[in-house]
Structure formats: C-alpha cells, structure tokens
C-alpha positions in Angstrom: 5.8 -5.8 -14.3 5.5 -6.5 -10.6 8.1 -4.0 -9.3 4.7 -1.4 -11.0 2.0 -3.6 -9.0 3.9 -4.0 -5.9 4.3 0.4 -6.4 2.0 1.7 -8.8 2.1 5.4 -7.5 5.7 4.9 -7.2 8.8 6.8 -9.5 10.1 4.4 -12.2 12.8 5.3 -14.7 12.9 5.1 -18.1 16.0 2.2 -17.2 12.9 0.5 -15.3 10.3 0.9 -17.7 12.8 -0.7 -20.2 13.5 -3.4 -18.2 9.9 -4.3 -17.2 8.8 -4.0 -20.8 12.2 -6.1 -22.0 11.4 -9.0 -19.4 7.5 -9.4 -20.2 8.9 -9.0 -24.4 11.8 -11.2 -24.4 13.4 -8.7 -26.1 16.1 -6.4 -26.0 14.4 -2.8 -26.7 17.5 -0.9 -26.4 17.3 0.7 -29.9 13.5 1.1 -29.4 14.1 3.9 -26.7 17.3 5.0 -28.2 15.1 6.1 -31.1 11.9 7.0 -29.7 13.0 8.1 -25.8 16.6 9.1 -26.4 16.3 10.6 -29.4 15.7 13.7 -31.2 12.3 14.6 -33.1 9.9 11.8 -35.2 10.1 10.4 -38.5 9.3 12.8 -41.3 8.0 10.3 -44.2 8.1 11.4 -48.0 6.5 8.7 -50.0 6.1 8.6 -54.0 4.1 6.1 -55.9 3.9 4.9 -59.7 3.6 1.7 -62.0 5.8 0.2 -63.3 5.1 -2.4 -65.7 2.7 -4.3 -64.2 3.2 -3.6 -60.9 3.1 -0.7 -58.2 6.3 0.8 -57.2 6.5 3.2 -53.8 9.6 5.1 -52.9 9.5 5.5 -49.5 12.3 8.8 -48.1 13.0 9.2 -44.3 13.0 13.3 -44.8 13.6 14.7 -41.0 17.0 17.0 -40.5 20.0 15.4 -40.7 21.0 15.3 -37.2 17.5 13.4 -35.8 17.7 10.0 -36.5 16.6 7.6 -39.0 14.3 5.8 -37.4 13.4 1.8 -37.8 10.2 1.4 -38.9 7.2 -1.4 -39.5 5.0 0.6 -42.6 2.8 -0.8 -44.4 0.3 0.3 -47.1 -3.3 -0.5 -49.0 -3.4 -0.5 -52.4 -7.4 1.0 -53.5 -8.6 0.1 -57.5 -7.5 -1.2 -60.3 -8.3 -4.9 -59.3 -6.2 -5.2 -56.9 -8.5 -3.3 -54.0 -7.4 -4.1 -50.4 -4.3 -5.9 -51.0 -1.7 -4.4 -48.3 2.3 -4.8 -48.4 4.5 -4.0 -45.7 8.5 -3.0 -45.7 10.6 -2.7 -43.0 11.8 1.0 -43.7 15.8 2.0 -41.7 17.7 3.7 -44.0 17.0 7.1 -44.9 15.2 5.5 -48.1 13.6 2.7 -49.3 11.9 1.0 -52.3 8.8 -1.6 -52.4 7.1 -2.9 -54.9 4.0 -4.7 -55.3 3.5 -7.1 -57.7 0.2 -6.6 -60.0 -1.1 -3.5 -58.9 0.0 -1.4 -61.2 -3.1 0.1 -62.1 -4.4 1.1 -58.8 -6.7 4.2 -58.3 -4.2 5.1 -55.0 -2.8 4.0 -52.2 -2.9 4.5 -48.4 -0.7 4.7 -45.9 -0.7 3.5 -42.7 -4.0 2.1 -42.9 -4.0 0.8 -39.6 -3.3 4.1 -38.6 -0.2 2.7 -36.2 2.8 4.9 -36.9 3.9 7.9 -35.4 5.5 10.3 -38.4 4.4 12.9 -40.0 3.7 12.3 -44.2 3.3 13.6 -47.4 2.3 10.7 -49.9 1.3 11.9 -53.2 1.4 9.8 -57.0 4.5 10.2 -59.3 
C-alpha cells in the first residue's frame, strides 16, 4: 500500500495491486486474481433445498458455461421458520456441485441465499 500512498495518482498494474494486497494481508492471493480478474465470467449458481429426515439439505450447482472456471466461493444460507429461524450455515464450494446439510432444520419455511449479500453471482434458489 505504501507504493500507492507515495504515488496516489500513478498507474498501478494488476500485479502491483496483488503484491500490495498480499503484503497487507499476509496471504497468497494468486487464486483470487486468477478467478476474478484473469478468467472470464462469474458464478451462476442453482441451489435447491428440501427436508430429509430432520435435516434440511441444500444442493448447490455451479451452472456457468463449461469454458468458464469453477469458482471457489464461501456461501452462507439462512433458514427461516420451522423452529430454525435465523439459523445460518455456510459451505465452501470449490467444485461444480456441493451439498450442505443443516441438522434439525427440516421444517423450514424458506431459505435465504447469501443474506449479507457478499457473493457476486447469479443465483436461482428453489425448494425441491
């Protein structure tokens, strides 16, 4: 970040931004820049939820075109109604398909995808 403070109106290349973010965070961010900057498209998610025994099961599929990458996403869902009001559960999706099981939430009236609106994606969520 010091580079940007020294030259606030200067030009920064993507590699400069990445290096500054990595220094500031102490984390390697190549995967993030490959996914969001250097690759085409954005996540297109199809998610279905249904009761299974006493649990609520969410099936998540990345439905973007095959030539687009599989995105690594931390997704959160919020259960509404059925005694599980406000319960949240999360899953890291890093494959075309993923499943999330929420114990004791089978009586849910609805499920909210990404209640804090933190994921850039096109989403279709439906009850099965």
